Jmol script that loads the backbone (N, CA, C; Angstrom):
load data "model"
ATOM      1  N   UNK A   1     223.297  31.852-181.588  1.00  0.00           N
ATOM      2  CA  UNK A   1     223.283  30.456-181.804  1.00  0.00           C
ATOM      3  C   UNK A   1     221.743  29.914-181.718  1.00  0.00           C
ATOM      4  N   UNK A   2     221.376  29.284-182.555  1.00  0.00           N
ATOM      5  CA  UNK A   2     219.979  28.845-182.637  1.00  0.00           C
ATOM      6  C   UNK A   2     219.925  27.521-182.010  1.00  0.00           C
ATOM      7  N   UNK A   3     218.835  27.187-181.365  1.00  0.00           N
ATOM      8  CA  UNK A   3     218.555  25.775-180.672  1.00  0.00           C
ATOM      9  C   UNK A   3     219.222  25.567-179.436  1.00  0.00           C
ATOM     10  N   UNK A   4     219.724  26.595-178.758  1.00  0.00           N
ATOM     11  CA  UNK A   4     220.381  26.211-177.483  1.00  0.00           C
ATOM     12  C   UNK A   4     219.632  27.217-176.387  1.00  0.00           C
ATOM     13  N   UNK A   5     218.620  27.736-176.595  1.00  0.00           N
ATOM     14  CA  UNK A   5     218.015  28.383-175.439  1.00  0.00           C
ATOM     15  C   UNK A   5     217.325  27.363-174.559  1.00  0.00           C
ATOM     16  N   UNK A   6     217.229  27.690-173.246  1.00  0.00           N
ATOM     17  CA  UNK A   6     216.529  26.653-172.307  1.00  0.00           C
ATOM     18  C   UNK A   6     215.184  26.221-172.819  1.00  0.00           C
ATOM     19  N   UNK A   7     214.423  26.992-173.330  1.00  0.00           N
ATOM     20  CA  UNK A   7     213.124  26.604-173.857  1.00  0.00           C
ATOM     21  C   UNK A   7     213.183  25.652-174.981  1.00  0.00           C
ATOM     22  N   UNK A   8     214.092  25.856-175.885  1.00  0.00           N
ATOM     23  CA  UNK A   8     214.262  25.024-177.066  1.00  0.00           C
ATOM     24  C   UNK A   8     214.860  23.669-176.591  1.00  0.00           C
ATOM     25  N   UNK A   9     215.747  23.644-175.708  1.00  0.00           N
ATOM     26  CA  UNK A   9     216.199  22.380-175.021  1.00  0.00           C
ATOM     27  C   UNK A   9     215.272  21.643-174.334  1.00  0.00           C
ATOM     28  N   UNK A  10     214.370  22.317-173.628  1.00  0.00           N
ATOM     29  CA  UNK A  10     213.321  21.650-172.802  1.00  0.00           C
ATOM     30  C   UNK A  10     212.352  21.125-173.920  1.00  0.00           C
ATOM     31  N   UNK A  11     212.036  21.769-175.106  1.00  0.00           N
ATOM     32  CA  UNK A  11     211.106  21.260-176.025  1.00  0.00           C
ATOM     33  C   UNK A  11     211.749  19.975-176.688  1.00  0.00           C
ATOM     34  N   UNK A  12     212.995  19.919-176.949  1.00  0.00           N
ATOM     35  CA  UNK A  12     213.677  18.804-177.563  1.00  0.00           C
ATOM     36  C   UNK A  12     213.759  17.657-176.688  1.00  0.00           C
ATOM     37  N   UNK A  13     213.927  17.935-175.410  1.00  0.00           N
ATOM     38  CA  UNK A  13     213.930  16.789-174.321  1.00  0.00           C
ATOM     39  C   UNK A  13     212.508  16.245-174.341  1.00  0.00           C
ATOM     40  N   UNK A  14     211.561  16.975-174.303  1.00  0.00           N
ATOM     41  CA  UNK A  14     210.084  16.488-174.274  1.00  0.00           C
ATOM     42  C   UNK A  14     209.951  15.740-175.502  1.00  0.00           C
ATOM     43  N   UNK A  15     210.237  16.110-176.627  1.00  0.00           N
ATOM     44  CA  UNK A  15     209.951  15.425-177.831  1.00  0.00           C
ATOM     45  C   UNK A  15     210.710  14.107-177.727  1.00  0.00           C
ATOM     46  N   UNK A  16     211.956  14.034-177.403  1.00  0.00           N
ATOM     47  CA  UNK A  16     212.604  12.746-177.312  1.00  0.00           C
ATOM     48  C   UNK A  16     211.900  11.698-176.187  1.00  0.00           C
ATOM     49  N   UNK A  17     211.407  12.324-175.108  1.00  0.00           N
ATOM     50  CA  UNK A  17     210.739  11.541-174.113  1.00  0.00           C
ATOM     51  C   UNK A  17     209.502  11.013-174.676  1.00  0.00           C
ATOM     52  N   UNK A  18     208.734  11.843-175.552  1.00  0.00           N
ATOM     53  CA  UNK A  18     207.454  11.268-176.089  1.00  0.00           C
ATOM     54  C   UNK A  18     207.775  10.170-177.100  1.00  0.00           C
ATOM     55  N   UNK A  19     208.822  10.367-177.887  1.00  0.00           N
ATOM     56  CA  UNK A  19     209.226   9.314-178.857  1.00  0.00           C
ATOM     57  C   UNK A  19     209.696   8.059-178.100  1.00  0.00           C
ATOM     58  N   UNK A  20     210.279   8.175-177.028  1.00  0.00           N
ATOM     59  CA  UNK A  20     210.740   7.124-176.234  1.00  0.00           C
ATOM     60  C   UNK A  20     209.579   6.415-175.753  1.00  0.00           C
ATOM     61  N   UNK A  21     208.607   7.068-175.187  1.00  0.00           N
ATOM     62  CA  UNK A  21     207.252   6.550-174.651  1.00  0.00           C
ATOM     63  C   UNK A  21     206.578   5.796-175.798  1.00  0.00           C
ATOM     64  N   UNK A  22     206.569   6.398-176.986  1.00  0.00           N
ATOM     65  CA  UNK A  22     205.881   5.705-178.094  1.00  0.00           C
ATOM     66  C   UNK A  22     206.550   4.435-178.422  1.00  0.00           C
ATOM     67  N   UNK A  23     207.940   4.320-178.304  1.00  0.00           N
ATOM     68  CA  UNK A  23     208.701   3.072-178.639  1.00  0.00           C
ATOM     69  C   UNK A  23     208.359   2.127-177.539  1.00  0.00           C
ATOM     70  N   UNK A  24     208.265   2.510-176.367  1.00  0.00           N
ATOM     71  CA  UNK A  24     207.944   1.555-175.226  1.00  0.00           C
ATOM     72  C   UNK A  24     206.592   0.945-175.524  1.00  0.00           C
ATOM     73  N   UNK A  25     205.500   1.886-175.872  1.00  0.00           N
ATOM     74  CA  UNK A  25     204.272   1.466-176.231  1.00  0.00           C
ATOM     75  C   UNK A  25     204.267   0.394-177.358  1.00  0.00           C
ATOM     76  N   UNK A  26     205.040   0.872-178.449  1.00  0.00           N
ATOM     77  CA  UNK A  26     205.244  -0.116-179.690  1.00  0.00           C
ATOM     78  C   UNK A  26     205.799  -1.522-179.288  1.00  0.00           C
ATOM     79  N   UNK A  27     206.683  -1.505-178.300  1.00  0.00           N
ATOM     80  CA  UNK A  27     207.238  -2.879-177.816  1.00  0.00           C
ATOM     81  C   UNK A  27     206.262  -3.557-177.130  1.00  0.00           C
ATOM     82  N   UNK A  28     205.467  -2.900-176.312  1.00  0.00           N
ATOM     83  CA  UNK A  28     204.282  -3.644-175.594  1.00  0.00           C
ATOM     84  C   UNK A  28     203.300  -4.200-176.623  1.00  0.00           C
ATOM     85  N   UNK A  29     202.972  -3.383-177.641  1.00  0.00           N
ATOM     86  CA  UNK A  29     202.092  -3.886-178.698  1.00  0.00           C
ATOM     87  C   UNK A  29     202.770  -5.171-179.389  1.00  0.00           C
ATOM     88  N   UNK A  30     204.055  -5.007-179.652  1.00  0.00           N
ATOM     89  CA  UNK A  30     204.652  -6.129-180.330  1.00  0.00           C
ATOM     90  C   UNK A  30     204.508  -7.434-179.320  1.00  0.00           C
ATOM     91  N   UNK A  31     204.655  -7.308-178.119  1.00  0.00           N
ATOM     92  CA  UNK A  31     204.658  -8.448-177.180  1.00  0.00           C
ATOM     93  C   UNK A  31     203.084  -8.876-177.081  1.00  0.00           C
ATOM     94  N   UNK A  32     202.222  -7.985-177.114  1.00  0.00           N
ATOM     95  CA  UNK A  32     200.848  -8.324-177.048  1.00  0.00           C
ATOM     96  C   UNK A  32     200.395  -9.071-178.300  1.00  0.00           C
ATOM     97  N   UNK A  33     200.849  -8.580-179.448  1.00  0.00           N
ATOM     98  CA  UNK A  33     200.532  -9.240-180.762  1.00  0.00           C
ATOM     99  C   UNK A  33     201.060 -10.649-180.803  1.00  0.00           C
ATOM    100  N   UNK A  34     202.048 -10.992-180.014  1.00  0.00           N
ATOM    101  CA  UNK A  34     202.561 -12.405-179.905  1.00  0.00           C
ATOM    102  C   UNK A  34     201.401 -13.320-179.435  1.00  0.00           C
ATOM    103  N   UNK A  35     200.599 -12.890-178.509  1.00  0.00           N
ATOM    104  CA  UNK A  35     199.513 -13.582-177.848  1.00  0.00           C
ATOM    105  C   UNK A  35     198.264 -13.659-178.586  1.00  0.00           C
ATOM    106  N   UNK A  36     198.170 -12.889-179.690  1.00  0.00           N
ATOM    107  CA  UNK A  36     196.919 -12.933-180.552  1.00  0.00           C
ATOM    108  C   UNK A  36     197.146 -14.129-181.420  1.00  0.00           C
ATOM    109  N   UNK A  37     196.077 -14.856-181.689  1.00  0.00           N
ATOM    110  CA  UNK A  37     196.002 -16.087-182.541  1.00  0.00           C
ATOM    111  C   UNK A  37     195.472 -15.658-183.838  1.00  0.00           C
ATOM    112  N   UNK A  38     196.384 -15.426-184.828  1.00  0.00           N
ATOM    113  CA  UNK A  38     196.094 -14.913-186.086  1.00  0.00           C
ATOM    114  C   UNK A  38     196.218 -16.123-186.964  1.00  0.00           C
ATOM    115  N   UNK A  39     195.077 -16.419-187.732  1.00  0.00           N
ATOM    116  CA  UNK A  39     195.000 -17.754-188.504  1.00  0.00           C
ATOM    117  C   UNK A  39     195.907 -17.775-189.706  1.00  0.00           C
ATOM    118  N   UNK A  40     196.077 -16.567-190.307  1.00  0.00           N
ATOM    119  CA  UNK A  40     196.950 -16.417-191.474  1.00  0.00           C
ATOM    120  C   UNK A  40     198.298 -15.965-191.284  1.00  0.00           C
ATOM    121  N   UNK A  41     199.285 -16.649-191.932  1.00  0.00           N
ATOM    122  CA  UNK A  41     200.647 -16.346-191.751  1.00  0.00           C
ATOM    123  C   UNK A  41     200.801 -15.016-192.356  1.00  0.00           C
ATOM    124  N   UNK A  42     200.249 -14.665-193.499  1.00  0.00           N
ATOM    125  CA  UNK A  42     200.315 -13.417-194.105  1.00  0.00           C
ATOM    126  C   UNK A  42     200.057 -12.223-193.377  1.00  0.00           C
ATOM    127  N   UNK A  43     198.817 -12.436-192.669  1.00  0.00           N
ATOM    128  CA  UNK A  43     198.411 -11.394-191.714  1.00  0.00           C
ATOM    129  C   UNK A  43     199.364 -11.188-190.522  1.00  0.00           C
ATOM    130  N   UNK A  44     199.885 -12.280-189.974  1.00  0.00           N
ATOM    131  CA  UNK A  44     200.816 -12.161-188.940  1.00  0.00           C
ATOM    132  C   UNK A  44     202.114 -11.398-189.389  1.00  0.00           C
ATOM    133  N   UNK A  45     202.571 -11.732-190.634  1.00  0.00           N
ATOM    134  CA  UNK A  45     203.784 -11.055-191.036  1.00  0.00           C
ATOM    135  C   UNK A  45     203.387  -9.611-191.289  1.00  0.00           C
ATOM    136  N   UNK A  46     202.244  -9.348-191.904  1.00  0.00           N
ATOM    137  CA  UNK A  46     201.795  -7.904-192.167  1.00  0.00           C
ATOM    138  C   UNK A  46     201.714  -7.102-190.862  1.00  0.00           C
ATOM    139  N   UNK A  47     201.223  -7.758-189.870  1.00  0.00           N
ATOM    140  CA  UNK A  47     201.033  -6.962-188.555  1.00  0.00           C
ATOM    141  C   UNK A  47     202.514  -6.680-187.957  1.00  0.00           C
ATOM    142  N   UNK A  48     203.320  -7.716-188.038  1.00  0.00           N
ATOM    143  CA  UNK A  48     204.683  -7.559-187.496  1.00  0.00           C
ATOM    144  C   UNK A  48     205.397  -6.427-188.317  1.00  0.00           C
ATOM    145  N   UNK A  49     205.258  -6.377-189.616  1.00  0.00           N
ATOM    146  CA  UNK A  49     205.895  -5.523-190.373  1.00  0.00           C
ATOM    147  C   UNK A  49     205.432  -4.039-190.086  1.00  0.00           C
ATOM    148  N   UNK A  50     204.095  -3.931-189.967  1.00  0.00           N
ATOM    149  CA  UNK A  50     203.367  -2.649-189.581  1.00  0.00           C
ATOM    150  C   UNK A  50     203.998  -2.140-188.301  1.00  0.00           C
ATOM    151  N   UNK A  51     203.980  -2.869-187.314  1.00  0.00           N
ATOM    152  CA  UNK A  51     204.525  -2.431-185.967  1.00  0.00           C
ATOM    153  C   UNK A  51     206.072  -2.099-186.084  1.00  0.00           C
ATOM    154  N   UNK A  52     206.869  -2.853-186.751  1.00  0.00           N
ATOM    155  CA  UNK A  52     208.286  -2.664-186.939  1.00  0.00           C
ATOM    156  C   UNK A  52     208.468  -1.267-187.795  1.00  0.00           C
ATOM    157  N   UNK A  53     207.708  -1.191-188.801  1.00  0.00           N
ATOM    158  CA  UNK A  53     207.914  -0.012-189.639  1.00  0.00           C
ATOM    159  C   UNK A  53     207.555   1.251-188.829  1.00  0.00           C
ATOM    160  N   UNK A  54     206.537   1.287-187.993  1.00  0.00           N
ATOM    161  CA  UNK A  54     206.153   2.526-187.233  1.00  0.00           C
ATOM    162  C   UNK A  54     207.390   2.795-186.262  1.00  0.00           C
ATOM    163  N   UNK A  55     207.848   1.794-185.647  1.00  0.00           N
ATOM    164  CA  UNK A  55     208.963   1.916-184.638  1.00  0.00           C
ATOM    165  C   UNK A  55     210.284   2.325-185.413  1.00  0.00           C
ATOM    166  N   UNK A  56     210.503   1.808-186.595  1.00  0.00           N
ATOM    167  CA  UNK A  56     211.642   2.260-187.377  1.00  0.00           C
ATOM    168  C   UNK A  56     211.539   3.685-187.768  1.00  0.00           C
ATOM    169  N   UNK A  57     210.315   4.094-188.113  1.00  0.00           N
ATOM    170  CA  UNK A  57     210.110   5.460-188.572  1.00  0.00           C
ATOM    171  C   UNK A  57     210.424   6.402-187.385  1.00  0.00           C
ATOM    172  N   UNK A  58     209.927   6.081-186.211  1.00  0.00           N
ATOM    173  CA  UNK A  58     210.154   6.853-185.047  1.00  0.00           C
ATOM    174  C   UNK A  58     211.722   7.040-184.831  1.00  0.00           C
ATOM    175  N   UNK A  59     212.393   5.986-184.820  1.00  0.00           N
ATOM    176  CA  UNK A  59     213.806   5.990-184.627  1.00  0.00           C
ATOM    177  C   UNK A  59     214.490   6.764-185.632  1.00  0.00           C
ATOM    178  N   UNK A  60     214.241   6.423-186.871  1.00  0.00           N
ATOM    179  CA  UNK A  60     214.928   7.127-188.043  1.00  0.00           C
ATOM    180  C   UNK A  60     214.588   8.580-188.056  1.00  0.00           C
ATOM    181  N   UNK A  61     213.389   8.935-187.847  1.00  0.00           N
ATOM    182  CA  UNK A  61     212.825  10.278-187.997  1.00  0.00           C
ATOM    183  C   UNK A  61     213.303  11.209-186.894  1.00  0.00           C
ATOM    184  N   UNK A  62     213.365  10.672-185.569  1.00  0.00           N
ATOM    185  CA  UNK A  62     213.560  11.606-184.479  1.00  0.00           C
ATOM    186  C   UNK A  62     215.067  11.439-183.978  1.00  0.00           C
ATOM    187  N   UNK A  63     215.422  10.125-183.685  1.00  0.00           N
ATOM    188  CA  UNK A  63     216.723   9.949-183.026  1.00  0.00           C
ATOM    189  C   UNK A  63     217.898  10.081-183.985  1.00  0.00           C
ATOM    190  N   UNK A  64     217.580   9.776-185.356  1.00  0.00           N
ATOM    191  CA  UNK A  64     218.697   9.929-186.348  1.00  0.00           C
ATOM    192  C   UNK A  64     218.393  11.282-187.148  1.00  0.00           C
ATOM    193  N   UNK A  65     217.473  12.180-186.681  1.00  0.00           N
ATOM    194  CA  UNK A  65     217.242  13.490-187.201  1.00  0.00           C
ATOM    195  C   UNK A  65     217.032  13.454-188.727  1.00  0.00           C
ATOM    196  N   UNK A  66     216.254  12.460-189.250  1.00  0.00           N
ATOM    197  CA  UNK A  66     215.828  12.555-190.636  1.00  0.00           C
ATOM    198  C   UNK A  66     214.695  13.488-190.864  1.00  0.00           C
ATOM    199  N   UNK A  67     213.992  13.852-189.783  1.00  0.00           N
ATOM    200  CA  UNK A  67     212.714  14.675-189.986  1.00  0.00           C
ATOM    201  C   UNK A  67     213.203  16.156-190.424  1.00  0.00           C
ATOM    202  N   UNK A  68     214.357  16.505-190.081  1.00  0.00           N
ATOM    203  CA  UNK A  68     214.872  17.838-190.554  1.00  0.00           C
ATOM    204  C   UNK A  68     215.952  17.778-191.591  1.00  0.00           C
ATOM    205  N   UNK A  69     215.939  16.721-192.371  1.00  0.00           N
ATOM    206  CA  UNK A  69     217.041  16.606-193.360  1.00  0.00           C
ATOM    207  C   UNK A  69     216.456  17.078-194.792  1.00  0.00           C
ATOM    208  N   UNK A  70     217.286  17.135-195.788  1.00  0.00           N
ATOM    209  CA  UNK A  70     216.996  17.612-197.145  1.00  0.00           C
ATOM    210  C   UNK A  70     216.209  16.556-197.836  1.00  0.00           C
ATOM    211  N   UNK A  71     215.670  17.014-199.069  1.00  0.00           N
ATOM    212  CA  UNK A  71     214.862  16.081-199.805  1.00  0.00           C
ATOM    213  C   UNK A  71     215.667  14.927-200.361  1.00  0.00           C
ATOM    214  N   UNK A  72     217.013  15.159-200.598  1.00  0.00           N
ATOM    215  CA  UNK A  72     217.738  13.957-201.126  1.00  0.00           C
ATOM    216  C   UNK A  72     217.791  12.863-200.037  1.00  0.00           C
ATOM    217  N   UNK A  73     217.880  13.042-198.874  1.00  0.00           N
ATOM    218  CA  UNK A  73     217.804  11.976-197.813  1.00  0.00           C
ATOM    219  C   UNK A  73     216.404  11.377-197.821  1.00  0.00           C
ATOM    220  N   UNK A  74     215.354  12.009-198.082  1.00  0.00           N
ATOM    221  CA  UNK A  74     214.110  11.412-198.218  1.00  0.00           C
ATOM    222  C   UNK A  74     213.913  10.474-199.580  1.00  0.00           C
ATOM    223  N   UNK A  75     214.546  10.978-200.566  1.00  0.00           N
ATOM    224  CA  UNK A  75     214.601  10.126-201.792  1.00  0.00           C
ATOM    225  C   UNK A  75     215.382   8.870-201.481  1.00  0.00           C
ATOM    226  N   UNK A  76     216.531   8.969-200.810  1.00  0.00           N
ATOM    227  CA  UNK A  76     217.291   7.792-200.464  1.00  0.00           C
ATOM    228  C   UNK A  76     216.524   6.880-199.551  1.00  0.00           C
ATOM    229  N   UNK A  77     216.029   7.446-198.479  1.00  0.00           N
ATOM    230  CA  UNK A  77     215.074   6.692-197.654  1.00  0.00           C
ATOM    231  C   UNK A  77     213.933   5.946-198.257  1.00  0.00           C
ATOM    232  N   UNK A  78     213.305   6.624-199.171  1.00  0.00           N
ATOM    233  CA  UNK A  78     212.113   6.163-199.881  1.00  0.00           C
ATOM    234  C   UNK A  78     212.523   5.055-200.862  1.00  0.00           C
ATOM    235  N   UNK A  79     213.694   5.174-201.596  1.00  0.00           N
ATOM    236  CA  UNK A  79     214.122   4.105-202.407  1.00  0.00           C
ATOM    237  C   UNK A  79     214.540   2.785-201.623  1.00  0.00           C
ATOM    238  N   UNK A  80     215.016   3.056-200.501  1.00  0.00           N
ATOM    239  CA  UNK A  80     215.547   2.015-199.597  1.00  0.00           C
ATOM    240  C   UNK A  80     214.301   1.206-199.045  1.00  0.00           C
ATOM    241  N   UNK A  81     213.177   1.962-198.693  1.00  0.00           N
ATOM    242  CA  UNK A  81     211.876   1.376-198.175  1.00  0.00           C
ATOM    243  C   UNK A  81     211.314   0.737-199.486  1.00  0.00           C
ATOM    244  N   UNK A  82     211.300   1.258-200.664  1.00  0.00           N
ATOM    245  CA  UNK A  82     210.750   0.564-201.786  1.00  0.00           C
ATOM    246  C   UNK A  82     211.402  -0.701-202.072  1.00  0.00           C
ATOM    247  N   UNK A  83     212.719  -0.836-202.190  1.00  0.00           N
ATOM    248  CA  UNK A  83     213.444  -1.976-202.450  1.00  0.00           C
ATOM    249  C   UNK A  83     213.300  -3.082-201.338  1.00  0.00           C
ATOM    250  N   UNK A  84     213.131  -2.699-200.091  1.00  0.00           N
ATOM    251  CA  UNK A  84     212.995  -3.612-199.040  1.00  0.00           C
ATOM    252  C   UNK A  84     211.569  -4.173-199.145  1.00  0.00           C
ATOM    253  N   UNK A  85     210.582  -3.339-199.533  1.00  0.00           N
ATOM    254  CA  UNK A  85     209.179  -3.964-199.804  1.00  0.00           C
ATOM    255  C   UNK A  85     209.143  -4.905-200.867  1.00  0.00           C
ATOM    256  N   UNK A  86     209.918  -4.652-201.921  1.00  0.00           N
ATOM    257  CA  UNK A  86     209.984  -5.561-203.129  1.00  0.00           C
ATOM    258  C   UNK A  86     210.621  -6.945-202.675  1.00  0.00           C
ATOM    259  N   UNK A  87     211.736  -6.798-201.894  1.00  0.00           N
ATOM    260  CA  UNK A  87     212.313  -8.078-201.491  1.00  0.00           C
ATOM    261  C   UNK A  87     211.573  -8.828-200.448  1.00  0.00           C
ATOM    262  N   UNK A  88     210.794  -8.162-199.742  1.00  0.00           N
ATOM    263  CA  UNK A  88     209.880  -8.929-198.768  1.00  0.00           C
ATOM    264  C   UNK A  88     208.754  -9.558-199.489  1.00  0.00           C
ATOM    265  N   UNK A  89     208.195  -8.801-200.570  1.00  0.00           N
ATOM    266  CA  UNK A  89     207.110  -9.457-201.309  1.00  0.00           C
ATOM    267  C   UNK A  89     207.530 -10.587-202.065  1.00  0.00           C
ATOM    268  N   UNK A  90     208.725 -10.555-202.789  1.00  0.00           N
ATOM    269  CA  UNK A  90     209.403 -11.648-203.383  1.00  0.00           C
ATOM    270  C   UNK A  90     209.585 -12.910-202.481  1.00  0.00           C
ATOM    271  N   UNK A  91     210.033 -12.588-201.218  1.00  0.00           N
ATOM    272  CA  UNK A  91     210.290 -13.701-200.182  1.00  0.00           C
ATOM    273  C   UNK A  91     208.823 -14.364-199.934  1.00  0.00           C
ATOM    274  N   UNK A  92     207.899 -13.663-199.646  1.00  0.00           N
ATOM    275  CA  UNK A  92     206.562 -14.169-199.333  1.00  0.00           C
ATOM    276  C   UNK A  92     205.907 -14.896-200.555  1.00  0.00           C
ATOM    277  N   UNK A  93     206.129 -14.214-201.713  1.00  0.00           N
ATOM    278  CA  UNK A  93     205.613 -14.847-203.077  1.00  0.00           C
ATOM    279  C   UNK A  93     206.219 -16.267-203.227  1.00  0.00           C
ATOM    280  N   UNK A  94     207.522 -16.429-202.988  1.00  0.00           N
ATOM    281  CA  UNK A  94     208.328 -17.593-203.307  1.00  0.00           C
ATOM    282  C   UNK A  94     208.086 -18.671-202.279  1.00  0.00           C
ATOM    283  N   UNK A  95     207.410 -18.320-201.113  1.00  0.00           N
ATOM    284  CA  UNK A  95     207.344 -19.399-200.125  1.00  0.00           C
ATOM    285  C   UNK A  95     206.684 -20.676-200.402  1.00  0.00           C
ATOM    286  N   UNK A  96     207.315 -21.688-200.290  1.00  0.00           N
ATOM    287  CA  UNK A  96     206.746 -22.922-200.693  1.00  0.00           C
ATOM    288  C   UNK A  96     207.055 -23.430-202.084  1.00  0.00           C
ATOM    289  N   UNK A  97     207.862 -22.626-202.734  1.00  0.00           N
ATOM    290  CA  UNK A  97     208.196 -23.042-204.206  1.00  0.00           C
ATOM    291  C   UNK A  97     209.654 -23.495-204.382  1.00  0.00           C
ATOM    292  N   UNK A  98     210.083 -24.211-203.318  1.00  0.00           N
ATOM    293  CA  UNK A  98     211.465 -24.781-203.374  1.00  0.00           C
ATOM    294  C   UNK A  98     211.425 -25.818-204.478  1.00  0.00           C
ATOM    295  N   UNK A  99     212.738 -26.242-205.090  1.00  0.00           N
ATOM    296  CA  UNK A  99     212.807 -27.118-206.015  1.00  0.00           C
ATOM    297  C   UNK A  99     212.499 -28.556-205.321  1.00  0.00           C
ATOM    298  N   UNK A 100     211.931 -29.511-206.165  1.00  0.00           N
ATOM    299  CA  UNK A 100     211.606 -30.841-205.638  1.00  0.00           C
ATOM    300  C   UNK A 100     212.964 -31.517-204.944  1.00  0.00           C
ATOM    301  N   UNK A 101     212.648 -32.247-203.840  1.00  0.00           N
ATOM    302  CA  UNK A 101     213.910 -32.887-203.227  1.00  0.00           C
ATOM    303  C   UNK A 101     214.590 -31.972-202.315  1.00  0.00           C
ATOM    304  N   UNK A 102     214.113 -30.755-202.131  1.00  0.00           N
ATOM    305  CA  UNK A 102     214.874 -29.799-201.133  1.00  0.00           C
ATOM    306  C   UNK A 102     214.551 -30.287-199.655  1.00  0.00           C
ATOM    307  N   UNK A 103     215.632 -30.437-198.992  1.00  0.00           N
ATOM    308  CA  UNK A 103     215.465 -30.944-197.478  1.00  0.00           C
ATOM    309  C   UNK A 103     215.796 -29.719-196.642  1.00  0.00           C
ATOM    310  N   UNK A 104     214.986 -29.401-195.728  1.00  0.00           N
ATOM    311  CA  UNK A 104     215.181 -28.189-194.890  1.00  0.00           C
ATOM    312  C   UNK A 104     215.890 -28.769-193.536  1.00  0.00           C
ATOM    313  N   UNK A 105     216.848 -28.129-193.156  1.00  0.00           N
ATOM    314  CA  UNK A 105     217.680 -28.582-192.053  1.00  0.00           C
ATOM    315  C   UNK A 105     216.730 -28.471-190.759  1.00  0.00           C
ATOM    316  N   UNK A 106     215.883 -27.525-190.510  1.00  0.00           N
ATOM    317  CA  UNK A 106     215.069 -27.372-189.455  1.00  0.00           C
ATOM    318  C   UNK A 106     214.063 -28.587-189.376  1.00  0.00           C
ATOM    319  N   UNK A 107     213.496 -29.059-190.472  1.00  0.00           N
ATOM    320  CA  UNK A 107     212.546 -30.174-190.541  1.00  0.00           C
ATOM    321  C   UNK A 107     213.306 -31.398-190.112  1.00  0.00           C
ATOM    322  N   UNK A 108     214.569 -31.620-190.645  1.00  0.00           N
ATOM    323  CA  UNK A 108     215.312 -32.789-190.232  1.00  0.00           C
ATOM    324  C   UNK A 108     215.595 -32.800-188.778  1.00  0.00           C
ATOM    325  N   UNK A 109     215.951 -31.689-188.183  1.00  0.00           N
ATOM    326  CA  UNK A 109     216.229 -31.696-186.680  1.00  0.00           C
ATOM    327  C   UNK A 109     214.916 -32.027-185.963  1.00  0.00           C
ATOM    328  N   UNK A 110     213.844 -31.386-186.331  1.00  0.00           N
ATOM    329  CA  UNK A 110     212.535 -31.611-185.619  1.00  0.00           C
ATOM    330  C   UNK A 110     212.175 -33.112-185.744  1.00  0.00           C
ATOM    331  N   UNK A 111     212.449 -33.757-186.982  1.00  0.00           N
ATOM    332  CA  UNK A 111     212.078 -35.152-187.132  1.00  0.00           C
ATOM    333  C   UNK A 111     212.924 -36.057-186.261  1.00  0.00           C
ATOM    334  N   UNK A 112     214.228 -35.705-186.077  1.00  0.00           N
ATOM    335  CA  UNK A 112     215.134 -36.439-185.385  1.00  0.00           C
ATOM    336  C   UNK A 112     214.810 -36.309-183.863  1.00  0.00           C
ATOM    337  N   UNK A 113     214.270 -35.226-183.448  1.00  0.00           N
ATOM    338  CA  UNK A 113     213.965 -35.019-182.059  1.00  0.00           C
ATOM    339  C   UNK A 113     212.817 -35.829-181.575  1.00  0.00           C
ATOM    340  N   UNK A 114     211.854 -36.072-182.584  1.00  0.00           N
ATOM    341  CA  UNK A 114     210.569 -36.733-182.277  1.00  0.00           C
ATOM    342  C   UNK A 114     210.654 -38.207-182.556  1.00  0.00           C
ATOM    343  N   UNK A 115     211.778 -38.685-183.161  1.00  0.00           N
ATOM    344  CA  UNK A 115     211.875 -40.128-183.460  1.00  0.00           C
ATOM    345  C   UNK A 115     212.164 -40.891-182.203  1.00  0.00           C
ATOM    346  N   UNK A 116     211.728 -42.109-182.164  1.00  0.00           N
ATOM    347  CA  UNK A 116     212.067 -42.902-180.861  1.00  0.00           C
ATOM    348  C   UNK A 116     213.453 -43.268-180.913  1.00  0.00           C
ATOM    349  N   UNK A 117     214.018 -43.421-179.708  1.00  0.00           N
ATOM    350  CA  UNK A 117     215.414 -43.596-179.544  1.00  0.00           C
ATOM    351  C   UNK A 117     215.690 -45.039-179.859  1.00  0.00           C
ATOM    352  N   UNK A 118     216.766 -45.371-180.582  1.00  0.00           N
ATOM    353  CA  UNK A 118     217.037 -46.673-180.922  1.00  0.00           C
ATOM    354  C   UNK A 118     217.839 -47.395-179.761  1.00  0.00           C
ATOM    355  N   UNK A 119     217.339 -48.476-179.367  1.00  0.00           N
ATOM    356  CA  UNK A 119     218.012 -49.264-178.213  1.00  0.00           C
ATOM    357  C   UNK A 119     218.906 -50.314-178.650  1.00  0.00           C
ATOM    358  N   UNK A 120     220.142 -50.479-178.215  1.00  0.00           N
ATOM    359  CA  UNK A 120     221.063 -51.448-178.638  1.00  0.00           C
ATOM    360  C   UNK A 120     220.508 -52.824-178.130  1.00  0.00           C
ATOM    361  N   UNK A 121     220.824 -53.865-178.954  1.00  0.00           N
ATOM    362  CA  UNK A 121     220.302 -55.243-178.566  1.00  0.00           C
ATOM    363  C   UNK A 121     220.909 -55.609-177.232  1.00  0.00           C
ATOM    364  N   UNK A 122     220.089 -56.199-176.400  1.00  0.00           N
ATOM    365  CA  UNK A 122     220.473 -56.684-175.107  1.00  0.00           C
ATOM    366  C   UNK A 122     221.536 -57.789-175.220  1.00  0.00           C
ATOM    367  N   UNK A 123     222.466 -57.912-174.391  1.00  0.00           N
ATOM    368  CA  UNK A 123     223.444 -58.892-174.463  1.00  0.00           C
ATOM    369  C   UNK A 123     223.072 -59.977-173.368  1.00  0.00           C
ATOM    370  N   UNK A 124     223.338 -61.255-173.608  1.00  0.00           N
ATOM    371  CA  UNK A 124     222.993 -62.293-172.698  1.00  0.00           C
ATOM    372  C   UNK A 124     224.132 -62.753-171.879  1.00  0.00           C
TER     373      UNK A 124
END
end "model"
wireframe off; spacefill off
backbone 0.3
color backbone group
């Protein structure tokens, strides 16, 4: 039986602990990036996607065992990443191109919260 000697188990546990540590560092970097004032929305999104992509690669590659899979799995994973990238590009590209007269619910709620409260007329 391959992969069950004490040395191989110790190496696997060490690898998982290193990946776990890298994910903890990635989470700290994500929290730290929140406090950085980046003037461009596109750069903020690019940084967030880069950090998330590295963390997703670590999870998929090691915890989901994709590092040892066949080429077909890599093809499926690559096509998924490609289509995800295309959809993200289309979303960013279409930002601000809503049809005229479109009302955003979030903007309506924010405007209502900042509007002065209406007082009923005083009765004599």
